[in-house]
SEVEXLO-546953 format. One record per residue: y, x, z of N, C-alpha, C in turn. Coordinates in steps of 0.02 Angstrom, whole numbers, plus 50000, padded with zeros to 5 digits. Layout:
<sites>
+-------+-------+-------+-------+-------+-------+-------+-------+-------+
:   nc2 :   nc1 :   nc3 :  cac2 :  cac1 :  cac3 :   cc2 :   cc1 :   cc3 :
+-------+-------+-------+-------+-------+-------+-------+-------+-------+
:     Y :     X :     Z :     Y :     X :     Z :     Y :     X :     Z :
...
+-------+-------+-------+-------+-------+-------+-------+-------+-------+
</sites>
This chain:
<sites>
+-------+-------+-------+-------+-------+-------+-------+-------+-------+
:   nc2 :   nc1 :   nc3 :  cac2 :  cac1 :  cac3 :   cc2 :   cc1 :   cc3 :
+-------+-------+-------+-------+-------+-------+-------+-------+-------+
: 49787 : 49200 : 50230 : 49789 : 49271 : 50214 : 49856 : 49299 : 50236 :
: 49853 : 49362 : 50260 : 49913 : 49397 : 50283 : 49931 : 49455 : 50237 :
: 49990 : 49482 : 50247 : 50011 : 49542 : 50212 : 50034 : 49594 : 50263 :
: 50019 : 49657 : 50248 : 50040 : 49712 : 50290 : 50077 : 49762 : 50245 :
: 50141 : 49771 : 50258 : 50183 : 49817 : 50220 : 50195 : 49880 : 50262 :
: 50176 : 49937 : 50234 : 50183 : 50001 : 50269 : 50249 : 50033 : 50249 :
: 50299 : 50029 : 50293 : 50367 : 50051 : 50276 : 50397 : 50097 : 50329 :
: 50355 : 50141 : 50357 : 50378 : 50184 : 50412 : 50404 : 50252 : 50389 :
: 50386 : 50272 : 50328 : 50399 : 50341 : 50307 : 50472 : 50356 : 50294 :
: 50486 : 50422 : 50290 : 50554 : 50446 : 50281 : 50573 : 50454 : 50208 :
: 50527 : 50462 : 50163 : 50544 : 50473 : 50093 : 50577 : 50540 : 50083 :
: 50544 : 50592 : 50108 : 50574 : 50659 : 50107 : 50583 : 50688 : 50037 :
: 50549 : 50659 : 49987 : 50557 : 50684 : 49919 : 50610 : 50647 : 49879 :
: 50648 : 50603 : 49913 : 50697 : 50562 : 49878 : 50768 : 50590 : 49886 :
: 50775 : 50656 : 49884 : 50841 : 50688 : 49883 : 50886 : 50667 : 49940 :
: 50856 : 50663 : 50000 : 50896 : 50652 : 50060 : 50924 : 50582 : 50070 :
: 50890 : 50530 : 50048 : 50913 : 50463 : 50061 : 50912 : 50450 : 50136 :
: 50958 : 50408 : 50159 : 50964 : 50396 : 50231 : 50939 : 50327 : 50251 :
: 50897 : 50297 : 50208 : 50868 : 50232 : 50225 : 50796 : 50231 : 50202 :
: 50755 : 50188 : 50231 : 50685 : 50182 : 50209 : 50680 : 50165 : 50135 :
: 50630 : 50193 : 50101 : 50623 : 50183 : 50029 : 50615 : 50109 : 50010 :
: 50587 : 50070 : 50055 : 50577 : 49999 : 50039 : 50642 : 49962 : 50028 :
: 50698 : 49991 : 50050 : 50763 : 49959 : 50042 : 50800 : 49981 : 49979 :
: 50770 : 50026 : 49940 : 50802 : 50050 : 49879 : 50812 : 49992 : 49830 :
: 50870 : 49991 : 49798 : 50885 : 49939 : 49750 : 50851 : 49954 : 49683 :
: 50816 : 49906 : 49657 : 50781 : 49915 : 49593 : 50811 : 49872 : 49538 :
: 50872 : 49847 : 49552 : 50906 : 49806 : 49502 : 50923 : 49737 : 49527 :
: 50964 : 49734 : 49579 : 50985 : 49670 : 49607 : 50942 : 49646 : 49665 :
: 50890 : 49683 : 49681 : 50849 : 49667 : 49739 : 50819 : 49732 : 49765 :
: 50791 : 49730 : 49825 : 50759 : 49790 : 49852 : 50684 : 49787 : 49838 :
: 50651 : 49844 : 49846 : 50579 : 49846 : 49836 : 50545 : 49796 : 49883 :
: 50565 : 49797 : 49947 : 50530 : 49754 : 49995 : 50544 : 49680 : 49982 :
: 50604 : 49663 : 49960 : 50617 : 49593 : 49944 : 50575 : 49569 : 49885 :
: 50565 : 49613 : 49837 : 50522 : 49595 : 49781 : 50450 : 49586 : 49803 :
: 50427 : 49629 : 49848 : 50359 : 49622 : 49875 : 50353 : 49555 : 49912 :
: 50401 : 49540 : 49954 : 50399 : 49478 : 49993 : 50399 : 49417 : 49947 :
: 50440 : 49419 : 49895 : 50442 : 49364 : 49846 : 50373 : 49354 : 49815 :
: 50341 : 49409 : 49795 : 50275 : 49403 : 49764 : 50223 : 49377 : 49814 :
: 50227 : 49399 : 49876 : 50180 : 49374 : 49927 : 50189 : 49299 : 49937 :
: 50251 : 49279 : 49945 : 50263 : 49208 : 49957 : 50244 : 49165 : 49898 :
: 50257 : 49189 : 49838 : 50236 : 49152 : 49779 : 50161 : 49146 : 49773 :
: 50125 : 49193 : 49805 : 50052 : 49191 : 49806 : 50025 : 49151 : 49865 :
: 50070 : 49121 : 49905 : 50050 : 49080 : 49962 : 50040 : 49118 : 50026 :
: 50063 : 49180 : 50029 : 50057 : 49221 : 50090 : 50124 : 49220 : 50126 :
: 50124 : 49189 : 50184 : 50187 : 49181 : 50222 : 50189 : 49224 : 50285 :
: 50130 : 49243 : 50311 : 50130 : 49284 : 50372 : 50130 : 49357 : 50350 :
: 50186 : 49390 : 50359 : 50196 : 49458 : 50334 : 50214 : 49504 : 50392 :
: 50174 : 49556 : 50400 : 50186 : 49607 : 50450 : 50216 : 49668 : 50416 :
: 50268 : 49696 : 50447 : 50302 : 49754 : 50418 : 50301 : 49810 : 50470 :
: 50270 : 49867 : 50451 : 50269 : 49925 : 50496 : 50329 : 49968 : 50480 :
: 50372 : 49977 : 50529 : 50433 : 50016 : 50520 : 50428 : 50082 : 50558 :
: 50475 : 50126 : 50545 : 50477 : 50190 : 50579 : 50546 : 50220 : 50570 :
: 50555 : 50258 : 50517 : 50619 : 50291 : 50502 : 50674 : 50238 : 50491 :
: 50729 : 50246 : 50529 : 50786 : 50201 : 50524 : 50764 : 50127 : 50522 :
: 50721 : 50110 : 50568 : 50692 : 50042 : 50568 : 50744 : 49987 : 50575 :
: 50799 : 50003 : 50608 : 50850 : 49951 : 50618 : 50880 : 49927 : 50552 :
: 50878 : 49970 : 50501 : 50905 : 49950 : 50436 : 50861 : 49897 : 50404 :
: 50795 : 49903 : 50414 : 50749 : 49853 : 50387 : 50757 : 49787 : 50424 :
: 50764 : 49792 : 50490 : 50774 : 49731 : 50531 : 50836 : 49693 : 50509 :
: 50891 : 49729 : 50501 : 50954 : 49696 : 50483 : 50951 : 49670 : 50411 :
: 50918 : 49707 : 50367 : 50913 : 49686 : 50297 : 50873 : 49621 : 50291 :
: 50822 : 49613 : 50331 : 50778 : 49554 : 50327 : 50794 : 49502 : 50381 :
: 50847 : 49514 : 50419 : 50869 : 49466 : 50469 : 50816 : 49450 : 50521 :
: 50772 : 49499 : 50534 : 50720 : 49490 : 50586 : 50677 : 49428 : 50575 :
: 50668 : 49408 : 50512 : 50630 : 49347 : 50497 : 50555 : 49360 : 50489 :
: 50533 : 49420 : 50505 : 50463 : 49438 : 50495 : 50435 : 49468 : 50559 :
: 50370 : 49479 : 50560 : 50339 : 49511 : 50617 : 50341 : 49587 : 50606 :
: 50381 : 49620 : 50647 : 50389 : 49692 : 50641 : 50345 : 49729 : 50690 :
: 50313 : 49781 : 50665 : 50274 : 49826 : 50707 : 50306 : 49895 : 50698 :
: 50307 : 49935 : 50751 : 50343 : 49998 : 50746 : 50297 : 50057 : 50758 :
: 50297 : 50103 : 50709 : 50261 : 50166 : 50716 : 50307 : 50216 : 50750 :
: 50300 : 50222 : 50816 : 50345 : 50266 : 50854 : 50334 : 50339 : 50837 :
: 50277 : 50355 : 50807 : 50261 : 50424 : 50791 : 50269 : 50438 : 50716 :
: 50313 : 50400 : 50683 : 50318 : 50405 : 50610 : 50335 : 50475 : 50586 :
: 50372 : 50513 : 50626 : 50394 : 50580 : 50605 : 50336 : 50630 : 50603 :
: 50282 : 50615 : 50639 : 50227 : 50662 : 50645 : 50160 : 50634 : 50621 :
: 50162 : 50576 : 50590 : 50099 : 50545 : 50569 : 50106 : 50521 : 50496 :
: 50050 : 50496 : 50470 : 50050 : 50468 : 50402 : 50030 : 50394 : 50407 :
: 50013 : 50364 : 50349 : 50004 : 50291 : 50351 : 49940 : 50268 : 50386 :
: 49894 : 50315 : 50400 : 49837 : 50296 : 50443 : 49861 : 50268 : 50509 :
: 49910 : 50302 : 50539 : 49936 : 50282 : 50604 : 49978 : 50218 : 50597 :
: 50011 : 50209 : 50540 : 50048 : 50147 : 50529 : 50002 : 50087 : 50527 :
: 49945 : 50094 : 50492 : 49896 : 50039 : 50492 : 49870 : 50028 : 50563 :
: 49859 : 50082 : 50599 : 49834 : 50079 : 50668 : 49879 : 50036 : 50713 :
: 49945 : 50036 : 50699 : 49991 : 49996 : 50741 : 49978 : 49921 : 50733 :
: 49942 : 49901 : 50681 : 49929 : 49830 : 50669 : 49862 : 49807 : 50697 :
: 49829 : 49849 : 50735 : 49760 : 49834 : 50757 : 49756 : 49772 : 50801 :
: 49808 : 49755 : 50838 : 49806 : 49696 : 50881 : 49841 : 49636 : 50850 :
: 49862 : 49642 : 50787 : 49900 : 49588 : 50755 : 49862 : 49552 : 50700 :
: 49822 : 49588 : 50663 : 49788 : 49559 : 50606 : 49726 : 49521 : 50627 :
: 49719 : 49459 : 50604 : 49661 : 49419 : 50621 : 49640 : 49373 : 50563 :
: 49657 : 49393 : 50502 : 49638 : 49354 : 50444 : 49630 : 49403 : 50385 :
: 49603 : 49378 : 50329 : 49603 : 49420 : 50269 : 49674 : 49446 : 50259 :
: 49680 : 49509 : 50236 : 49748 : 49534 : 50226 : 49752 : 49582 : 50167 :
: 49812 : 49583 : 50138 : 49829 : 49630 : 50086 : 49873 : 49684 : 50117 :
: 49857 : 49747 : 50104 : 49897 : 49803 : 50129 : 49930 : 49837 : 50070 :
: 49996 : 49847 : 50074 : 50033 : 49881 : 50021 : 50078 : 49935 : 50050 :
: 50088 : 49988 : 50011 : 50136 : 50039 : 50028 : 50206 : 50009 : 50019 :
: 50252 : 50028 : 50063 : 50319 : 50000 : 50061 : 50360 : 50021 : 50001 :
: 50338 : 50073 : 49965 : 50376 : 50095 : 49906 : 50343 : 50073 : 49841 :
: 50299 : 50023 : 49845 : 50261 : 50002 : 49786 : 50294 : 49943 : 49751 :
: 50313 : 49954 : 49689 : 50336 : 49901 : 49645 : 50276 : 49880 : 49603 :
: 50262 : 49815 : 49601 : 50202 : 49791 : 49565 : 50215 : 49724 : 49532 :
: 50182 : 49715 : 49476 : 50185 : 49651 : 49442 : 50147 : 49599 : 49482 :
: 50172 : 49538 : 49484 : 50142 : 49485 : 49525 : 50070 : 49472 : 49506 :
: 50051 : 49482 : 49443 : 49982 : 49468 : 49423 : 49933 : 49520 : 49451 :
: 49958 : 49579 : 49467 : 49915 : 49629 : 49500 : 49896 : 49603 : 49569 :
: 49945 : 49576 : 49605 : 49931 : 49547 : 49671 : 49882 : 49489 : 49664 :
: 49892 : 49446 : 49614 : 49847 : 49389 : 49604 : 49775 : 49412 : 49593 :
: 49766 : 49464 : 49553 : 49699 : 49490 : 49540 : 49667 : 49516 : 49604 :
: 49707 : 49549 : 49646 : 49681 : 49576 : 49709 : 49660 : 49519 : 49756 :
: 49702 : 49467 : 49761 : 49688 : 49410 : 49804 : 49624 : 49374 : 49782 :
: 49615 : 49367 : 49717 : 49559 : 49329 : 49691 : 49492 : 49364 : 49697 :
: 49493 : 49430 : 49707 : 49430 : 49465 : 49715 : 49398 : 49446 : 49782 :
: 49333 : 49434 : 49782 : 49300 : 49407 : 49842 : 49261 : 49460 : 49880 :
: 49271 : 49524 : 49865 : 49235 : 49577 : 49899 : 49261 : 49587 : 49970 :
: 49221 : 49619 : 50012 : 49243 : 49634 : 50080 : 49303 : 49680 : 50081 :
: 49301 : 49731 : 50038 : 49357 : 49778 : 50031 : 49368 : 49788 : 49957 :
: 49429 : 49782 : 49936 : 49445 : 49789 : 49865 : 49509 : 49830 : 49857 :
: 49505 : 49884 : 49819 : 49563 : 49925 : 49804 : 49587 : 49909 : 49733 :
: 49651 : 49912 : 49723 : 49678 : 49904 : 49655 : 49686 : 49973 : 49625 :
: 49657 : 49982 : 49566 : 49661 : 50047 : 49533 : 49687 : 50040 : 49462 :
: 49711 : 50096 : 49436 : 49729 : 50101 : 49365 : 49686 : 50155 : 49335 :
: 49656 : 50141 : 49278 : 49611 : 50189 : 49246 : 49648 : 50248 : 49215 :
: 49711 : 50239 : 49197 : 49750 : 50295 : 49171 : 49768 : 50342 : 49228 :
: 49754 : 50406 : 49220 : 49764 : 50453 : 49275 : 49837 : 50473 : 49282 :
: 49864 : 50468 : 49342 : 49930 : 50493 : 49359 : 49920 : 50550 : 49409 :
: 49943 : 50609 : 49392 : 49926 : 50668 : 49431 : 49952 : 50667 : 49502 :
: 50009 : 50633 : 49514 : 50040 : 50636 : 49580 : 50015 : 50582 : 49628 :
: 49971 : 50538 : 49605 : 49950 : 50480 : 49644 : 49878 : 50488 : 49670 :
: 49862 : 50453 : 49723 : 49795 : 50453 : 49751 : 49743 : 50435 : 49698 :
: 49693 : 50478 : 49689 : 49644 : 50467 : 49636 : 49579 : 50437 : 49665 :
: 49539 : 50408 : 49621 : 49475 : 50380 : 49640 : 49420 : 50406 : 49595 :
: 49360 : 50406 : 49622 : 49301 : 50420 : 49583 : 49253 : 50361 : 49590 :
: 49223 : 50341 : 49534 : 49183 : 50280 : 49531 : 49112 : 50296 : 49508 :
: 49064 : 50266 : 49542 : 48993 : 50270 : 49521 : 48962 : 50201 : 49529 :
: 48925 : 50180 : 49479 : 48891 : 50114 : 49481 : 48939 : 50058 : 49498 :
: 48999 : 50063 : 49470 : 49050 : 50011 : 49478 : 49075 : 50003 : 49549 :
: 49069 : 50056 : 49589 : 49095 : 50057 : 49657 : 49136 : 50120 : 49668 :
: 49186 : 50117 : 49710 : 49225 : 50177 : 49727 : 49185 : 50220 : 49775 :
: 49176 : 50282 : 49758 : 49138 : 50328 : 49801 : 49182 : 50383 : 49831 :
: 49243 : 50389 : 49805 : 49292 : 50435 : 49834 : 49361 : 50408 : 49821 :
: 49407 : 50418 : 49869 : 49477 : 50401 : 49859 : 49520 : 50449 : 49899 :
: 49550 : 50497 : 49864 : 49592 : 50547 : 49897 : 49633 : 50584 : 49845 :
: 49678 : 50626 : 49869 : 49723 : 50663 : 49824 : 49693 : 50728 : 49800 :
: 49635 : 50746 : 49825 : 49605 : 50810 : 49808 : 49556 : 50807 : 49750 :
: 49542 : 50747 : 49726 : 49497 : 50740 : 49669 : 49532 : 50770 : 49607 :
: 49497 : 50814 : 49572 : 49527 : 50844 : 49513 : 49532 : 50792 : 49457 :
: 49580 : 50801 : 49413 : 49592 : 50751 : 49361 : 49532 : 50745 : 49314 :
: 49495 : 50799 : 49304 : 49438 : 50795 : 49258 : 49380 : 50756 : 49288 :
: 49380 : 50747 : 49355 : 49327 : 50709 : 49387 : 49349 : 50638 : 49407 :
: 49415 : 50626 : 49405 : 49441 : 50562 : 49427 : 49429 : 50507 : 49375 :
: 49419 : 50446 : 49399 : 49409 : 50388 : 49356 : 49470 : 50342 : 49356 :
: 49521 : 50360 : 49395 : 49581 : 50319 : 49398 : 49621 : 50336 : 49459 :
: 49673 : 50296 : 49471 : 49716 : 50303 : 49529 : 49715 : 50241 : 49573 :
: 49718 : 50251 : 49638 : 49729 : 50197 : 49686 : 49804 : 50186 : 49689 :
: 49828 : 50125 : 49674 : 49900 : 50115 : 49668 : 49935 : 50104 : 49735 :
: 49897 : 50091 : 49788 : 49928 : 50078 : 49852 : 49926 : 50006 : 49874 :
: 49879 : 49968 : 49846 : 49868 : 49898 : 49865 : 49794 : 49887 : 49877 :
: 49777 : 49857 : 49933 : 49707 : 49844 : 49950 : 49700 : 49778 : 49986 :
: 49642 : 49748 : 49979 : 49628 : 49685 : 50014 : 49568 : 49696 : 50060 :
: 49572 : 49669 : 50121 : 49519 : 49673 : 50170 : 49502 : 49603 : 50194 :
: 49438 : 49586 : 50193 : 49416 : 49523 : 50222 : 49423 : 49525 : 50298 :
: 49431 : 49466 : 50327 : 49438 : 49460 : 50400 : 49380 : 49495 : 50436 :
: 49320 : 49489 : 50409 : 49261 : 49519 : 50441 : 49263 : 49595 : 50442 :
: 49305 : 49624 : 50400 : 49311 : 49696 : 50395 : 49362 : 49726 : 50443 :
: 49401 : 49683 : 50476 : 49453 : 49709 : 50520 : 49424 : 49753 : 50576 :
: 49374 : 49729 : 50615 : 49347 : 49773 : 50667 : 49313 : 49835 : 50638 :
: 49282 : 49828 : 50581 : 49248 : 49885 : 50549 : 49299 : 49938 : 50529 :
: 49353 : 49916 : 50495 : 49405 : 49962 : 50474 : 49438 : 49996 : 50533 :
: 49456 : 49957 : 50583 : 49493 : 49987 : 50639 : 49448 : 50030 : 50684 :
: 49384 : 50018 : 50682 : 49339 : 50064 : 50717 : 49342 : 50133 : 50685 :
: 49342 : 50135 : 50619 : 49346 : 50199 : 50584 : 49414 : 50233 : 50595 :
: 49467 : 50192 : 50593 : 49534 : 50220 : 50605 : 49538 : 50247 : 50677 :
: 49509 : 50210 : 50724 : 49509 : 50232 : 50794 : 49476 : 50300 : 50801 :
: 49419 : 50309 : 50768 : 49384 : 50373 : 50772 : 49427 : 50430 : 50744 :
: 49461 : 50417 : 50689 : 49504 : 50468 : 50659 : 49563 : 50484 : 50704 :
: 49593 : 50432 : 50733 : 49650 : 50443 : 50779 : 49629 : 50482 : 50840 :
: 49572 : 50463 : 50868 : 49548 : 50498 : 50928 : 49530 : 50570 : 50914 :
: 49513 : 50585 : 50852 : 49497 : 50654 : 50833 : 49557 : 50692 : 50808 :
: 49616 : 50662 : 50816 : 49678 : 50698 : 50800 : 49699 : 50698 : 50728 :
: 49669 : 50654 : 50687 : 49687 : 50651 : 50616 : 49747 : 50605 : 50604 :
: 49801 : 50618 : 50640 : 49858 : 50573 : 50638 : 49898 : 50578 : 50573 :
: 49891 : 50634 : 50539 : 49930 : 50645 : 50478 : 49890 : 50628 : 50415 :
: 49839 : 50585 : 50423 : 49797 : 50566 : 50367 : 49821 : 50500 : 50336 :
: 49799 : 50489 : 50274 : 49808 : 50424 : 50242 : 49753 : 50377 : 50266 :
: 49767 : 50312 : 50264 : 49716 : 50265 : 50288 : 49656 : 50263 : 50242 :
: 49664 : 50291 : 50182 : 49606 : 50296 : 50138 : 49552 : 50342 : 50167 :
: 49571 : 50384 : 50215 : 49521 : 50425 : 50250 : 49471 : 50380 : 50286 :
: 49495 : 50325 : 50314 : 49450 : 50277 : 50347 : 49405 : 50243 : 50296 :
: 49432 : 50230 : 50237 : 49391 : 50200 : 50184 : 49336 : 50248 : 50163 :
: 49352 : 50313 : 50158 : 49302 : 50361 : 50140 : 49249 : 50368 : 50195 :
: 49269 : 50360 : 50257 : 49220 : 50360 : 50312 : 49172 : 50301 : 50305 :
: 49199 : 50244 : 50284 : 49156 : 50186 : 50273 : 49108 : 50197 : 50215 :
: 49132 : 50230 : 50163 : 49090 : 50246 : 50106 : 49031 : 50289 : 50128 :
: 49045 : 50337 : 50171 : 48992 : 50382 : 50197 : 48941 : 50343 : 50239 :
: 48961 : 50285 : 50264 : 48915 : 50242 : 50302 : 48887 : 50186 : 50258 :
: 48890 : 50197 : 50193 : 48859 : 50153 : 50143 : 48893 : 50085 : 50136 :
: 48956 : 50081 : 50156 : 48994 : 50020 : 50144 : 49018 : 50019 : 50071 :
: 49008 : 49963 : 50037 : 49027 : 49957 : 49968 : 49103 : 49943 : 49962 :
: 49136 : 49985 : 49922 : 49207 : 49978 : 49911 : 49218 : 49958 : 49838 :
: 49242 : 49898 : 49828 : 49251 : 49872 : 49761 : 49323 : 49883 : 49737 :
: 49335 : 49864 : 49675 : 49401 : 49874 : 49647 : 49416 : 49823 : 49593 :
: 49481 : 49813 : 49581 : 49505 : 49778 : 49522 : 49553 : 49824 : 49488 :
: 49561 : 49814 : 49423 : 49605 : 49857 : 49383 : 49671 : 49823 : 49369 :
: 49722 : 49864 : 49359 : 49788 : 49837 : 49341 : 49789 : 49810 : 49270 :
: 49741 : 49832 : 49229 : 49741 : 49812 : 49158 : 49808 : 49826 : 49124 :
: 49837 : 49883 : 49144 : 49900 : 49907 : 49116 : 49961 : 49864 : 49132 :
: 49954 : 49818 : 49179 : 50014 : 49784 : 49205 : 50056 : 49836 : 49242 :
: 50122 : 49829 : 49242 : 50165 : 49882 : 49269 : 50165 : 49887 : 49345 :
: 50170 : 49949 : 49368 : 50177 : 49963 : 49439 : 50208 : 50033 : 49446 :
: 50236 : 50047 : 49503 : 50265 : 50113 : 49515 : 50269 : 50124 : 49591 :
: 50242 : 50181 : 49614 : 50256 : 50201 : 49683 : 50311 : 50253 : 49679 :
: 50364 : 50240 : 49716 : 50427 : 50277 : 49707 : 50432 : 50333 : 49759 :
: 50416 : 50393 : 49738 : 50416 : 50451 : 49783 : 50475 : 50497 : 49771 :
: 50499 : 50500 : 49709 : 50552 : 50547 : 49691 : 50609 : 50511 : 49657 :
: 50667 : 50545 : 49656 : 50728 : 50513 : 49631 : 50722 : 50489 : 49559 :
: 50691 : 50529 : 49516 : 50686 : 50509 : 49446 : 50642 : 50447 : 49437 :
: 50596 : 50435 : 49485 : 50552 : 50377 : 49480 : 50589 : 50312 : 49495 :
: 50645 : 50317 : 49532 : 50684 : 50257 : 49546 : 50715 : 50229 : 49482 :
: 50740 : 50273 : 49439 : 50768 : 50251 : 49376 : 50715 : 50217 : 49333 :
: 50654 : 50245 : 49333 : 50599 : 50215 : 49295 : 50580 : 50148 : 49325 :
: 50581 : 50143 : 49393 : 50564 : 50080 : 49426 : 50613 : 50025 : 49408 :
: 50676 : 50043 : 49401 : 50726 : 49993 : 49382 : 50713 : 49966 : 49313 :
: 50691 : 50009 : 49268 : 50674 : 49986 : 49200 : 50613 : 49940 : 49202 :
: 50563 : 49960 : 49242 : 50503 : 49920 : 49248 : 50520 : 49851 : 49276 :
: 50561 : 49850 : 49329 : 50579 : 49786 : 49360 : 50617 : 49741 : 49311 :
: 50662 : 49772 : 49272 : 50699 : 49733 : 49222 : 50652 : 49703 : 49171 :
: 50603 : 49741 : 49149 : 50554 : 49716 : 49100 : 50510 : 49662 : 49129 :
: 50491 : 49670 : 49193 : 50448 : 49621 : 49225 : 50481 : 49553 : 49231 :
: 50548 : 49552 : 49231 : 50584 : 49490 : 49241 : 50610 : 49461 : 49176 :
: 50589 : 49490 : 49120 : 50605 : 49459 : 49056 : 50567 : 49393 : 49049 :
: 50598 : 49344 : 49021 : 50567 : 49278 : 49014 : 50503 : 49282 : 48973 :
: 50503 : 49327 : 48923 : 50446 : 49330 : 48878 : 50394 : 49381 : 48898 :
: 50399 : 49408 : 48959 : 50351 : 49460 : 48978 : 50281 : 49432 : 48987 :
+-------+-------+-------+-------+-------+-------+-------+-------+-------+
</sites>
């Protein structure tokens, strides 16, 4: 199994930081180092990292010990295009995570253990600023930011697993979106395209294990508290 970390964005809501959000310190380590630790502890050693904004800082931080892919259009695209940069690299089951995602290791374990073709990790508690999901018959039928809170059944936290057999299927949908000029879309747009073609999209829940996607400055302080709690011996 592989991992794909999407770390190309600028983090424009983080009060003018001059480095990729994945490098933010959460209490003695960076977000991306914590992700890598969790992946390796789960037995995932082949890790692809999509860079963009100030990519050289990620390279130097990680000593070029990983497979780097570069989104040259990061300033004008969204993570759909970042995933697209991995189309010739992925050839096994893989976990895809946002580069600003802090997550408890057991959330990753639950995602890995799910045997569905496509599995999204969701939290049933609604967070207004995060990508929301709608569920019918125990399957995800919508995943986007436009779902109203009264219709939403939870949030997509930014972690998903794809079986190897789904790689050509997923990238075919991404290809269609890219060719139609949808460069500023989230890759969840491709998942919604698959839903419209009757592909079953499954999910696992966080079960209230801690996670945080860090978009704004005040969320970094909260992430540091979460990380500190996650590393308590008795947690």
